[in-house]
C-alpha positions, 0 to 999 in steps of 0.5 A: 310304479317307477318314475319311468313308468309314470312318465310313459303313462303321461305320454299321449297314445298315438293311434295314427289319427291326425290332429293338432299338436301340443304346440298348436293346443298351447297357442290356441289355449285362450281362444279354445276356452273363450270360443270352443265351438269355433275351435271345433269347427276349425280343427274338423275343417283341417283334420277331417271327421276323426281328430286326435287331441294330444292329451296324456294317456289314452287317446282323446278323439273328436268324432264327426262321422254319423256312423262313428257317432252311432257306434259310440252312443248306440251300438256299443253304448255298454262299452262307452260310459259317461265316466268323463270330466264333463259329466263329473263336473256336472255331477258336482251340481246335480249329483248322480242324476240321470244326466250325469251318472256314469254308474249302472244304477242310472238304468233303474232311475230311468225306469222309475222316472219314465212313466212321468214322460209317457205320452199319456202323461204329457198330454195331460200336462199341456194345460200346465205348460200353456199356463206357464207360457201365458203367465210369462208372456202376459207379465212381460208383454202385456204393456205392448201397444197395438199398431206399428209400435213395438218394443225391444225385448230380451226373449232369452230372459222370457224363455228362461222364465217360461222354462223354469215355470213349465218344469215346476208345473209339469214335472213337480206339480209345483209353482216355482214362482216363489223360488224362481229368482233364486233357482234361476240365479243358482242354476245360471251360476252353477252352469257357468262353473260346471263349464269352467271345471269341465274345461280345466286342464288340471283337475282340482280336488272338490275339497280344495278352497279355490274360488270356483269350488267355493262359488260352486258349493254356494250355488249347490246349497241354494239348489239344495234348499229349493229342492228340499222345500219342494220335496217337503211341501209335497210330503205335507200335501200328500200325507199318507196317500200316494204322491201323484203321477208326476216325476216327483210323486213317482220318485217319492213313491219309489222309496228312493232316499231324499238325497237321490230324489234331490239329485233327479229334481235338480237335474230336471230343473237344470236340464229341463229349463236351460236347454229348452230356454236356449233353444227357444231363444235361437228359434225365435231369432231365426223366425224374426230373421225369416218373416215369411216362415214366421207367417207360415207358422202363424197361419198354421196356428190360426187354422188349428182348432182349439188349444195346441196339444203337447204331443202329436205336432208333426201331423197336426202342425207340420210347419211349426214342428219343422221350425222347431226341428230346424232350430235345434239343428242349427243351435243344438243346446247340448253342443258336445257330449263325451264318452269313455271307453270301458274296454278296447274297441274299434272306432273309425277303423282304428283299434282304441284302448280302454280309457279312450275319450270320445267327443261328439259335437252335434254342432258339427254333425248338424253342419255336415254338407253331405247330410244337410245341403246349405248347412248354415241356412235356415230351411225348415222344409228339410223336416217336412218329409221326415228327419235324417236320423243318422245325422240329427242328435239334438237330444243325444242318441242310443240308451242315454237319449234324453228322457225329456225329449218329447216334453221339450219338443212339446214345450217349444211348440206350445210356447211358439203357439202362445207367442206368435198368435198375438205377436210378431217378431222382428230384428231390431234396427242395426241387427247383428246376431248374438254370438253363441256362448257354449255353456252347459247349453249354447246360449246367445251371448248377452241375451237375445234382443228382438223387436216384438209387436202385437200382431194385427187382429183379424 
C-alpha cells in the first residue's frame, strides 16, 4: 500500500452528517474524558439526533432516534457486531464471554446459559437473593437506633455488597463472602482500566508494559484466581454427578473448557453486580429525594402477603416495579453501547460503508422530551400503564439483550422490599446529588451518602 493510499485511509469519511470538527474535539479532549455524559448531551443538543465524529477511516455516528437505534441493535443486528474498541477493552478482562464477544460463537454460549435465567429457575432462587440482601443490610444497619435518629450511610457500598453476594448465591450456588473483598477490589480496578482503554485515542498493544496494561493484568489474575477456586470447589462438591441447574452447573455439564467457563463466570460477576449495584444506588437516592413515592412503595410492600418473589412484580407490586423502571430510565447503568457495521447499510437515511461505528447512549434516548415529558423529572407513574418500548433500553435491545435482565429487575425489587420495610431513606442536611461517573456502569462519584432511619413499627 502506497503512502498516499495510507494517508487517504486515515481521512474521515464524510457522509454529510453534522458533528463537531477535529478542532472542536481537540479543545474538548480533557472534558470528554472527564465527563463523557455531559459531552454527549452537548453535541446532541447542538447537532441533532445523528452526530458524526471526525475519526480516521469509516464514519463514527452517535444515534439518538429510537428508529435508528432499533435498526442497528435489532432489525439489522446481523450486520452490526460488537467488534468495537469498547468491547475489545472489556474482553481484556472478561475474555470472549456473552457481554463482550464479537464472534458468532456467542449464540451457542447464550443457548447454554439461557436455562439458568428461565422464570422457573429465577423463581426458585428468590430466597437466595433475599438472604444476600438481608445479610448485607443486617451487617451494615443492625446498629441503627429506633426513633428519630439515623445514620448517614454510603448506600452505594451497601448495594455493591448485596450485588456480589446475590450473583454468587443465585448463579453459582456459591457463597462468595470469603472472596468478596478481593473480587470487589479486582472488578472495580478492572472497570476503571477498561474505561480508560476504551477512551484511548491511540490503541496500545496488550503486550506493551504500560502502567494501565500492568494494572489490568494484575486485576485479571485476581479474577482468574477467584474463578478457578469457585470452579474447583464445584467440581469437588459434585464428584461424578451433574453439577446442578445454576449457570455454573450448566456450563460445567456442557463440556465447555474451564477457560471458557471462567470467561462467562467473570462476565457475570462484573456485569451482574456492577450494573445492579449502580442502578440500586441511584434508585435509593431518588426515593430519598421523593418521600411521597417512598411511602407509596412502603405501603405497597406492607400490603403484600408473604415474601416478595423474584419474578412477576409488575402485576403484584406495580408501584415498586415502576420505581425501579423509572430509576433505570434516569440512570441506565449501561450508558453507551457500540456496534460496527460488517457491511454497507442505510442508517438515518444515509448510506454508510462497512466499518462504520454506531454509538447508542441510553442516557440520551431516555431523556428525549418527545418520548418522556419532563424527561429529567422522577415520575414512576410513567410505567404504571406500560413501557414506551421504542425509547427504553436499559438492558439493550434485540438479540444481544442482556440475558440477566429479569434477574436484575427481580433483585432490585427484592432489595427495595428488604430495605424499605424497616428503614426510611432521607437526604442528609446540605444535600447535593453526587455527580454521575461514567465507568462500565454509571456510578455516583464519591459514593451515595443517604440518611437511613429505622421506620416506625406499626
